[in-house]
mmCIF file of the C-alpha atoms, coordinates in Angstrom:
data_MODEL
# 
_entry.id   MODEL 
# 
loop_
_atom_site.group_PDB 
_atom_site.id 
_atom_site.type_symbol 
_atom_site.label_atom_id 
_atom_site.label_alt_id 
_atom_site.label_comp_id 
_atom_site.label_asym_id 
_atom_site.label_entity_id 
_atom_site.label_seq_id 
_atom_site.pdbx_PDB_ins_code 
_atom_site.Cartn_x 
_atom_site.Cartn_y 
_atom_site.Cartn_z 
_atom_site.occupancy 
_atom_site.B_iso_or_equiv 
_atom_site.pdbx_formal_charge 
_atom_site.auth_seq_id 
_atom_site.auth_comp_id 
_atom_site.auth_asym_id 
_atom_site.auth_atom_id 
_atom_site.pdbx_PDB_model_num 
ATOM 1   C CA . MET A 1 1   ? 0.000   0.000  0.000  1.00 0.00 ? 1   MET A CA 1 
ATOM 2   C CA . VAL A 1 2   ? 1.226   3.486  -0.824 1.00 0.00 ? 2   VAL A CA 1 
ATOM 3   C CA . GLN A 1 3   ? 1.829   5.688  2.189  1.00 0.00 ? 3   GLN A CA 1 
ATOM 4   C CA . VAL A 1 4   ? 1.779   9.451  2.646  1.00 0.00 ? 4   VAL A CA 1 
ATOM 5   C CA . THR A 1 5   ? 3.669   11.484 5.201  1.00 0.00 ? 5   THR A CA 1 
ATOM 6   C CA . CYS A 1 6   ? 1.755   14.219 6.978  1.00 0.00 ? 6   CYS A CA 1 
ATOM 7   C CA . PRO A 1 7   ? 3.573   17.555 6.632  1.00 0.00 ? 7   PRO A CA 1 
ATOM 8   C CA . GLY A 1 8   ? 2.379   18.677 10.064 1.00 0.00 ? 8   GLY A CA 1 
ATOM 9   C CA . CYS A 1 9   ? 3.115   15.777 12.382 1.00 0.00 ? 9   CYS A CA 1 
ATOM 10  C CA . GLY A 1 10  ? 5.373   13.572 10.256 1.00 0.00 ? 10  GLY A CA 1 
ATOM 11  C CA . GLY A 1 11  ? 2.993   10.632 10.717 1.00 0.00 ? 11  GLY A CA 1 
ATOM 12  C CA . ARG A 1 12  ? 2.717   7.949  8.055  1.00 0.00 ? 12  ARG A CA 1 
ATOM 13  C CA . PHE A 1 13  ? -0.717  6.997  6.748  1.00 0.00 ? 13  PHE A CA 1 
ATOM 14  C CA . ASP A 1 14  ? -2.058  4.656  4.090  1.00 0.00 ? 14  ASP A CA 1 
ATOM 15  C CA . ALA A 1 15  ? -2.956  6.734  1.061  1.00 0.00 ? 15  ALA A CA 1 
ATOM 16  C CA . ASP A 1 16  ? -6.696  7.266  0.718  1.00 0.00 ? 16  ASP A CA 1 
ATOM 17  C CA . PRO A 1 17  ? -7.873  8.982  -2.468 1.00 0.00 ? 17  PRO A CA 1 
ATOM 18  C CA . ASP A 1 18  ? -11.278 9.534  -0.830 1.00 0.00 ? 18  ASP A CA 1 
ATOM 19  C CA . ALA A 1 19  ? -9.949  11.374 2.242  1.00 0.00 ? 19  ALA A CA 1 
ATOM 20  C CA . ALA A 1 20  ? -11.262 14.931 2.454  1.00 0.00 ? 20  ALA A CA 1 
ATOM 21  C CA . PRO A 1 21  ? -8.635  17.685 2.253  1.00 0.00 ? 21  PRO A CA 1 
ATOM 22  C CA . SER A 1 22  ? -7.608  19.312 5.517  1.00 0.00 ? 22  SER A CA 1 
ATOM 23  C CA . SER A 1 23  ? -7.749  23.024 6.294  1.00 0.00 ? 23  SER A CA 1 
ATOM 24  C CA . LEU A 1 24  ? -4.668  22.587 8.511  1.00 0.00 ? 24  LEU A CA 1 
ATOM 25  C CA . SER A 1 25  ? -1.079  21.734 7.664  1.00 0.00 ? 25  SER A CA 1 
ATOM 26  C CA . ALA A 1 26  ? -2.080  18.074 7.630  1.00 0.00 ? 26  ALA A CA 1 
ATOM 27  C CA . ALA A 1 27  ? -2.369  15.308 5.092  1.00 0.00 ? 27  ALA A CA 1 
ATOM 28  C CA . ALA A 1 28  ? -5.962  14.463 4.271  1.00 0.00 ? 28  ALA A CA 1 
ATOM 29  C CA . GLU A 1 29  ? -5.385  10.953 5.642  1.00 0.00 ? 29  GLU A CA 1 
ATOM 30  C CA . CYS A 1 30  ? -4.121  12.375 8.947  1.00 0.00 ? 30  CYS A CA 1 
ATOM 31  C CA . SER A 1 31  ? -7.141  14.653 9.251  1.00 0.00 ? 31  SER A CA 1 
ATOM 32  C CA . ASN A 1 32  ? -9.448  11.749 8.410  1.00 0.00 ? 32  ASN A CA 1 
ATOM 33  C CA . THR A 1 33  ? -7.816  9.626  11.132 1.00 0.00 ? 33  THR A CA 1 
ATOM 34  C CA . CYS A 1 34  ? -8.352  12.453 13.615 1.00 0.00 ? 34  CYS A CA 1 
ATOM 35  C CA . ALA A 1 35  ? -12.054 12.494 12.755 1.00 0.00 ? 35  ALA A CA 1 
ATOM 36  C CA . TRP A 1 36  ? -12.316 8.742  13.431 1.00 0.00 ? 36  TRP A CA 1 
ATOM 37  C CA . VAL A 1 37  ? -10.432 9.070  16.720 1.00 0.00 ? 37  VAL A CA 1 
ATOM 38  C CA . THR A 1 38  ? -12.643 11.968 17.761 1.00 0.00 ? 38  THR A CA 1 
ATOM 39  C CA . GLY A 1 39  ? -15.780 9.991  16.952 1.00 0.00 ? 39  GLY A CA 1 
ATOM 40  C CA . TYR A 1 40  ? -14.535 7.018  18.953 1.00 0.00 ? 40  TYR A CA 1 
ATOM 41  C CA . GLY A 1 41  ? -13.691 9.216  21.933 1.00 0.00 ? 41  GLY A CA 1 
ATOM 42  C CA . LEU A 1 42  ? -17.038 10.989 21.931 1.00 0.00 ? 42  LEU A CA 1 
ATOM 43  C CA . SER A 1 43  ? -19.037 7.764  21.575 1.00 0.00 ? 43  SER A CA 1 
ATOM 44  C CA . THR A 1 44  ? -17.180 5.673  24.160 1.00 0.00 ? 44  THR A CA 1 
ATOM 45  C CA . PRO A 1 45  ? -18.192 6.075  27.819 1.00 0.00 ? 45  PRO A CA 1 
ATOM 46  C CA . GLY A 1 46  ? -15.565 7.868  29.881 1.00 0.00 ? 46  GLY A CA 1 
ATOM 47  C CA . LEU A 1 47  ? -13.519 9.188  26.960 1.00 0.00 ? 47  LEU A CA 1 
ATOM 48  C CA . ALA A 1 48  ? -15.324 12.453 26.180 1.00 0.00 ? 48  ALA A CA 1 
ATOM 49  C CA . ARG A 1 49  ? -13.204 14.105 28.897 1.00 0.00 ? 49  ARG A CA 1 
ATOM 50  C CA . PHE A 1 50  ? -10.210 13.792 26.538 1.00 0.00 ? 50  PHE A CA 1 
ATOM 51  C CA . HIS A 1 51  ? -11.916 15.433 23.560 1.00 0.00 ? 51  HIS A CA 1 
ATOM 52  C CA . GLN A 1 52  ? -10.553 18.954 24.075 1.00 0.00 ? 52  GLN A CA 1 
ATOM 53  C CA . MET A 1 53  ? -7.067  17.580 24.695 1.00 0.00 ? 53  MET A CA 1 
ATOM 54  C CA . ILE A 1 54  ? -7.221  15.756 21.343 1.00 0.00 ? 54  ILE A CA 1 
ATOM 55  C CA . VAL A 1 55  ? -8.393  18.911 19.556 1.00 0.00 ? 55  VAL A CA 1 
ATOM 56  C CA . ASP A 1 56  ? -5.639  21.018 21.133 1.00 0.00 ? 56  ASP A CA 1 
ATOM 57  C CA . THR A 1 57  ? -2.885  18.429 20.705 1.00 0.00 ? 57  THR A CA 1 
ATOM 58  C CA . TYR A 1 58  ? -3.782  17.917 17.058 1.00 0.00 ? 58  TYR A CA 1 
ATOM 59  C CA . GLY A 1 59  ? -3.791  21.691 16.450 1.00 0.00 ? 59  GLY A CA 1 
ATOM 60  C CA . ALA A 1 60  ? -0.442  22.123 18.205 1.00 0.00 ? 60  ALA A CA 1 
ATOM 61  C CA . GLN A 1 61  ? 1.074   19.304 16.149 1.00 0.00 ? 61  GLN A CA 1 
ATOM 62  C CA . HIS A 1 62  ? -0.043  20.902 12.855 1.00 0.00 ? 62  HIS A CA 1 
ATOM 63  C CA . PRO A 1 63  ? 0.974   24.564 13.354 1.00 0.00 ? 63  PRO A CA 1 
ATOM 64  C CA . ALA A 1 64  ? 2.371   25.649 9.997  1.00 0.00 ? 64  ALA A CA 1 
ATOM 65  C CA . PRO A 1 65  ? 0.296   27.521 7.403  1.00 0.00 ? 65  PRO A CA 1 
ATOM 66  C CA . PRO A 1 66  ? -2.405  27.109 6.303  1.00 0.00 ? 66  PRO A CA 1 
ATOM 67  C CA . THR A 1 67  ? -3.289  26.412 9.969  1.00 0.00 ? 67  THR A CA 1 
ATOM 68  C CA . PRO A 1 68  ? -4.705  29.706 11.255 1.00 0.00 ? 68  PRO A CA 1 
ATOM 69  C CA . ARG A 1 69  ? -2.667  31.612 13.856 1.00 0.00 ? 69  ARG A CA 1 
ATOM 70  C CA . ILE A 1 70  ? -5.660  31.588 16.194 1.00 0.00 ? 70  ILE A CA 1 
ATOM 71  C CA . ARG A 1 71  ? -5.799  27.772 16.126 1.00 0.00 ? 71  ARG A CA 1 
ATOM 72  C CA . VAL A 1 72  ? -2.173  27.495 17.221 1.00 0.00 ? 72  VAL A CA 1 
ATOM 73  C CA . ALA A 1 73  ? -2.607  29.979 20.084 1.00 0.00 ? 73  ALA A CA 1 
ATOM 74  C CA . TYR A 1 74  ? -5.804  28.312 21.301 1.00 0.00 ? 74  TYR A CA 1 
ATOM 75  C CA . SER A 1 75  ? -4.184  24.870 21.084 1.00 0.00 ? 75  SER A CA 1 
ATOM 76  C CA . LEU A 1 76  ? -1.123  25.925 23.077 1.00 0.00 ? 76  LEU A CA 1 
ATOM 77  C CA . VAL A 1 77  ? -3.181  27.692 25.739 1.00 0.00 ? 77  VAL A CA 1 
ATOM 78  C CA . GLY A 1 78  ? -5.366  24.584 25.971 1.00 0.00 ? 78  GLY A CA 1 
ATOM 79  C CA . LEU A 1 79  ? -2.402  22.258 26.435 1.00 0.00 ? 79  LEU A CA 1 
ATOM 80  C CA . HIS A 1 80  ? -0.889  24.552 29.062 1.00 0.00 ? 80  HIS A CA 1 
ATOM 81  C CA . LEU A 1 81  ? -4.157  24.783 30.989 1.00 0.00 ? 81  LEU A CA 1 
ATOM 82  C CA . ALA A 1 82  ? -4.812  21.027 30.838 1.00 0.00 ? 82  ALA A CA 1 
ATOM 83  C CA . LEU A 1 83  ? -1.320  19.642 31.371 1.00 0.00 ? 83  LEU A CA 1 
ATOM 84  C CA . ASP A 1 84  ? 0.304   22.296 33.575 1.00 0.00 ? 84  ASP A CA 1 
ATOM 85  C CA . ARG A 1 85  ? -2.724  23.628 35.448 1.00 0.00 ? 85  ARG A CA 1 
ATOM 86  C CA . GLY A 1 86  ? -4.993  20.546 35.526 1.00 0.00 ? 86  GLY A CA 1 
ATOM 87  C CA . ILE A 1 87  ? -7.982  22.311 33.962 1.00 0.00 ? 87  ILE A CA 1 
ATOM 88  C CA . SER A 1 88  ? -10.677 19.960 32.606 1.00 0.00 ? 88  SER A CA 1 
ATOM 89  C CA . GLY A 1 89  ? -11.755 19.787 28.968 1.00 0.00 ? 89  GLY A CA 1 
ATOM 90  C CA . PRO A 1 90  ? -14.923 21.818 29.630 1.00 0.00 ? 90  PRO A CA 1 
ATOM 91  C CA . GLY A 1 91  ? -12.806 24.310 31.599 1.00 0.00 ? 91  GLY A CA 1 
ATOM 92  C CA . VAL A 1 92  ? -10.390 24.670 28.679 1.00 0.00 ? 92  VAL A CA 1 
ATOM 93  C CA . ARG A 1 93  ? -13.340 25.169 26.310 1.00 0.00 ? 93  ARG A CA 1 
ATOM 94  C CA . ALA A 1 94  ? -14.653 27.897 28.638 1.00 0.00 ? 94  ALA A CA 1 
ATOM 95  C CA . ALA A 1 95  ? -11.219 29.566 28.589 1.00 0.00 ? 95  ALA A CA 1 
ATOM 96  C CA . HIS A 1 96  ? -11.181 29.398 24.787 1.00 0.00 ? 96  HIS A CA 1 
ATOM 97  C CA . GLY A 1 97  ? -14.575 31.088 24.783 1.00 0.00 ? 97  GLY A CA 1 
ATOM 98  C CA . LEU A 1 98  ? -13.109 33.994 26.745 1.00 0.00 ? 98  LEU A CA 1 
ATOM 99  C CA . MET A 1 99  ? -9.963  34.373 24.622 1.00 0.00 ? 99  MET A CA 1 
ATOM 100 C CA . GLY A 1 100 ? -11.540 36.141 21.678 1.00 0.00 ? 100 GLY A CA 1 
ATOM 101 C CA . LYS A 1 101 ? -9.634  36.847 18.493 1.00 0.00 ? 101 LYS A CA 1 
ATOM 102 C CA . PRO A 1 102 ? -5.864  37.372 18.463 1.00 0.00 ? 102 PRO A CA 1 
ATOM 103 C CA . THR A 1 103 ? -4.697  40.925 18.910 1.00 0.00 ? 103 THR A CA 1 
ATOM 104 C CA . PRO A 1 104 ? -1.321  42.308 17.817 1.00 0.00 ? 104 PRO A CA 1 
ATOM 105 C CA . ASP A 1 105 ? 0.079   41.816 21.325 1.00 0.00 ? 105 ASP A CA 1 
ATOM 106 C CA . TRP A 1 106 ? -0.407  38.035 21.132 1.00 0.00 ? 106 TRP A CA 1 
ATOM 107 C CA . PRO A 1 107 ? 2.882   36.282 20.398 1.00 0.00 ? 107 PRO A CA 1 
ATOM 108 C CA . ALA A 1 108 ? 3.365   34.563 17.053 1.00 0.00 ? 108 ALA A CA 1 
ATOM 109 C CA . PHE A 1 109 ? 4.338   31.003 17.859 1.00 0.00 ? 109 PHE A CA 1 
ATOM 110 C CA . ALA A 1 110 ? 6.973   29.618 15.500 1.00 0.00 ? 110 ALA A CA 1 
ATOM 111 C CA . PRO A 1 111 ? 6.488   25.885 14.857 1.00 0.00 ? 111 PRO A CA 1 
ATOM 112 C CA . PRO A 1 112 ? 8.828   23.616 16.815 1.00 0.00 ? 112 PRO A CA 1 
ATOM 113 C CA . SER A 1 113 ? 11.925  22.328 15.069 1.00 0.00 ? 113 SER A CA 1 
ATOM 114 C CA . GLY A 1 114 ? 11.011  18.665 15.486 1.00 0.00 ? 114 GLY A CA 1 
ATOM 115 C CA . HIS A 1 115 ? 8.044   16.322 15.719 1.00 0.00 ? 115 HIS A CA 1 
ATOM 116 C CA . ALA A 1 116 ? 6.747   14.444 18.738 1.00 0.00 ? 116 ALA A CA 1 
ATOM 117 C CA . ALA A 1 117 ? 7.299   10.697 18.516 1.00 0.00 ? 117 ALA A CA 1 
ATOM 118 C CA . LEU A 1 118 ? 3.540   10.056 18.676 1.00 0.00 ? 118 LEU A CA 1 
ATOM 119 C CA . THR A 1 119 ? 0.836   11.196 16.261 1.00 0.00 ? 119 THR A CA 1 
ATOM 120 C CA . ILE A 1 120 ? -2.905  10.761 15.847 1.00 0.00 ? 120 ILE A CA 1 
ATOM 121 C CA . ALA A 1 121 ? -2.047  7.472  14.095 1.00 0.00 ? 121 ALA A CA 1 
ATOM 122 C CA . ASP A 1 122 ? -0.776  6.121  17.428 1.00 0.00 ? 122 ASP A CA 1 
ATOM 123 C CA . VAL A 1 123 ? -3.940  7.293  19.187 1.00 0.00 ? 123 VAL A CA 1 
ATOM 124 C CA . ALA A 1 124 ? -5.965  5.465  16.531 1.00 0.00 ? 124 ALA A CA 1 
ATOM 125 C CA . ALA A 1 125 ? -3.913  2.275  16.832 1.00 0.00 ? 125 ALA A CA 1 
ATOM 126 C CA . GLU A 1 126 ? -4.076  2.062  20.631 1.00 0.00 ? 126 GLU A CA 1 
ATOM 127 C CA . GLY A 1 127 ? -7.652  3.287  21.011 1.00 0.00 ? 127 GLY A CA 1 
ATOM 128 C CA . TRP A 1 128 ? -10.231 3.221  18.230 1.00 0.00 ? 128 TRP A CA 1 
ATOM 129 C CA . GLN A 1 129 ? -8.626  0.507  16.073 1.00 0.00 ? 129 GLN A CA 1 
ATOM 130 C CA . ALA A 1 130 ? -7.983  -1.709 19.113 1.00 0.00 ? 130 ALA A CA 1 
ATOM 131 C CA . ASP A 1 131 ? -11.406 -0.814 20.578 1.00 0.00 ? 131 ASP A CA 1 
ATOM 132 C CA . SER A 1 132 ? -9.624  -0.005 23.833 1.00 0.00 ? 132 SER A CA 1 
ATOM 133 C CA . ALA A 1 133 ? -10.900 2.840  26.001 1.00 0.00 ? 133 ALA A CA 1 
ATOM 134 C CA . GLY A 1 134 ? -7.931  2.384  28.329 1.00 0.00 ? 134 GLY A CA 1 
ATOM 135 C CA . GLY A 1 135 ? -5.504  2.448  25.413 1.00 0.00 ? 135 GLY A CA 1 
ATOM 136 C CA . HIS A 1 136 ? -7.148  5.601  24.082 1.00 0.00 ? 136 HIS A CA 1 
ATOM 137 C CA . ALA A 1 137 ? -6.908  7.434  27.414 1.00 0.00 ? 137 ALA A CA 1 
ATOM 138 C CA . SER A 1 138 ? -3.306  6.373  27.990 1.00 0.00 ? 138 SER A CA 1 
ATOM 139 C CA . VAL A 1 139 ? -1.981  7.260  24.546 1.00 0.00 ? 139 VAL A CA 1 
ATOM 140 C CA . VAL A 1 140 ? -3.824  10.599 24.445 1.00 0.00 ? 140 VAL A CA 1 
ATOM 141 C CA . MET A 1 141 ? -1.990  11.628 27.630 1.00 0.00 ? 141 MET A CA 1 
ATOM 142 C CA . ARG A 1 142 ? 1.393   10.479 26.301 1.00 0.00 ? 142 ARG A CA 1 
ATOM 143 C CA . TRP A 1 143 ? 0.779   12.159 22.946 1.00 0.00 ? 143 TRP A CA 1 
ATOM 144 C CA . ALA A 1 144 ? -0.359  15.461 24.479 1.00 0.00 ? 144 ALA A CA 1 
ATOM 145 C CA . THR A 1 145 ? 2.620   15.493 26.844 1.00 0.00 ? 145 THR A CA 1 
ATOM 146 C CA . MET A 1 146 ? 5.068   14.819 24.003 1.00 0.00 ? 146 MET A CA 1 
ATOM 147 C CA . VAL A 1 147 ? 3.563   17.449 21.718 1.00 0.00 ? 147 VAL A CA 1 
ATOM 148 C CA . TRP A 1 148 ? 3.560   20.032 24.526 1.00 0.00 ? 148 TRP A CA 1 
ATOM 149 C CA . ALA A 1 149 ? 7.236   19.207 25.179 1.00 0.00 ? 149 ALA A CA 1 
ATOM 150 C CA . THR A 1 150 ? 8.101   20.052 21.551 1.00 0.00 ? 150 THR A CA 1 
ATOM 151 C CA . TRP A 1 151 ? 6.856   23.566 22.321 1.00 0.00 ? 151 TRP A CA 1 
ATOM 152 C CA . ARG A 1 152 ? 9.240   23.997 25.297 1.00 0.00 ? 152 ARG A CA 1 
ATOM 153 C CA . PRO A 1 153 ? 10.936  27.078 23.728 1.00 0.00 ? 153 PRO A CA 1 
ATOM 154 C CA . SER A 1 154 ? 7.509   28.785 23.526 1.00 0.00 ? 154 SER A CA 1 
ATOM 155 C CA . GLN A 1 155 ? 6.029   27.661 26.836 1.00 0.00 ? 155 GLN A CA 1 
ATOM 156 C CA . SER A 1 156 ? 6.942   30.827 28.745 1.00 0.00 ? 156 SER A CA 1 
ATOM 157 C CA . ALA A 1 157 ? 5.289   32.909 25.999 1.00 0.00 ? 157 ALA A CA 1 
ATOM 158 C CA . VAL A 1 158 ? 2.159   30.741 26.339 1.00 0.00 ? 158 VAL A CA 1 
ATOM 159 C CA . GLU A 1 159 ? 2.174   31.278 30.125 1.00 0.00 ? 159 GLU A CA 1 
ATOM 160 C CA . SER A 1 160 ? 2.555   35.033 29.562 1.00 0.00 ? 160 SER A CA 1 
ATOM 161 C CA . LEU A 1 161 ? -0.367  35.007 27.129 1.00 0.00 ? 161 LEU A CA 1 
ATOM 162 C CA . VAL A 1 162 ? -2.514  33.204 29.705 1.00 0.00 ? 162 VAL A CA 1 
ATOM 163 C CA . ALA A 1 163 ? -1.544  35.801 32.337 1.00 0.00 ? 163 ALA A CA 1 
ATOM 164 C CA . HIS A 1 164 ? -2.393  38.570 29.852 1.00 0.00 ? 164 HIS A CA 1 
ATOM 165 C CA . LEU A 1 165 ? -5.785  37.111 28.918 1.00 0.00 ? 165 LEU A CA 1 
ATOM 166 C CA . PHE A 1 166 ? -7.069  35.960 32.304 1.00 0.00 ? 166 PHE A CA 1 
ATOM 167 C CA . THR A 1 167 ? -7.214  37.438 35.793 1.00 0.00 ? 167 THR A CA 1 
ATOM 168 C CA . GLY A 1 168 ? -7.199  34.090 37.605 1.00 0.00 ? 168 GLY A CA 1 
ATOM 169 C CA . THR A 1 169 ? -10.720 34.640 38.896 1.00 0.00 ? 169 THR A CA 1 
ATOM 170 C CA . GLU A 1 170 ? -12.572 33.191 35.906 1.00 0.00 ? 170 GLU A CA 1 
ATOM 171 C CA . GLY A 1 171 ? -14.766 30.201 36.732 1.00 0.00 ? 171 GLY A CA 1 
ATOM 172 C CA . PHE A 1 172 ? -12.838 27.759 34.576 1.00 0.00 ? 172 PHE A CA 1 
ATOM 173 C CA . TRP A 1 173 ? -9.864  27.834 36.991 1.00 0.00 ? 173 TRP A CA 1 
ATOM 174 C CA . ALA A 1 174 ? -11.896 25.779 39.469 1.00 0.00 ? 174 ALA A CA 1 
ATOM 175 C CA . ASP A 1 175 ? -12.851 23.174 36.852 1.00 0.00 ? 175 ASP A CA 1 
ATOM 176 C CA . LYS A 1 176 ? -10.080 20.654 37.523 1.00 0.00 ? 176 LYS A CA 1 
ATOM 177 C CA . ASP A 1 177 ? -9.491  17.150 36.161 1.00 0.00 ? 177 ASP A CA 1 
ATOM 178 C CA . ASN A 1 178 ? -6.855  14.655 37.186 1.00 0.00 ? 178 ASN A CA 1 
ATOM 179 C CA . TYR A 1 179 ? -6.277  13.307 33.700 1.00 0.00 ? 179 TYR A CA 1 
ATOM 180 C CA . ARG A 1 180 ? -3.812  10.720 34.962 1.00 0.00 ? 180 ARG A CA 1 
ATOM 181 C CA . ARG A 1 181 ? -6.378  8.765  36.995 1.00 0.00 ? 181 ARG A CA 1 
# 
């Protein structure tokens, strides 16, 4: 089978001439896999709590144009809030709702120089394709952590953006989730 390499994450996927084009810096096959993973997570009891983390991790792993600048900023803020601050998926969504559109004082986040070792293909293999809720939850956490680590040079700028956008009194700060349970 012919394979394609995703320009965003570096993942390898079986070529699919029927895969819909992506609006991000992603191969159509990668984007299609993300849709399947998302569907599995939303339809499997206990996995919906990882939905926002998947959305943000995928966006952070596909940051180059044509991915919109706003998507990258939202994804990085989401990963910071979830992984560093323990904010739940609904809490991160609430924070995104308060962020608004980027203003000139928002930093421009240059894509990382390398790729995380895991991609949405790994999430698919250990979760949806294996029909394993436990595998899905475990690999999503590993994947998100690895992708966030690739952004280490930008993490202080993300923290500064969060401090600029939020006072610390917004309701989402109390919406915690121990993702590692």
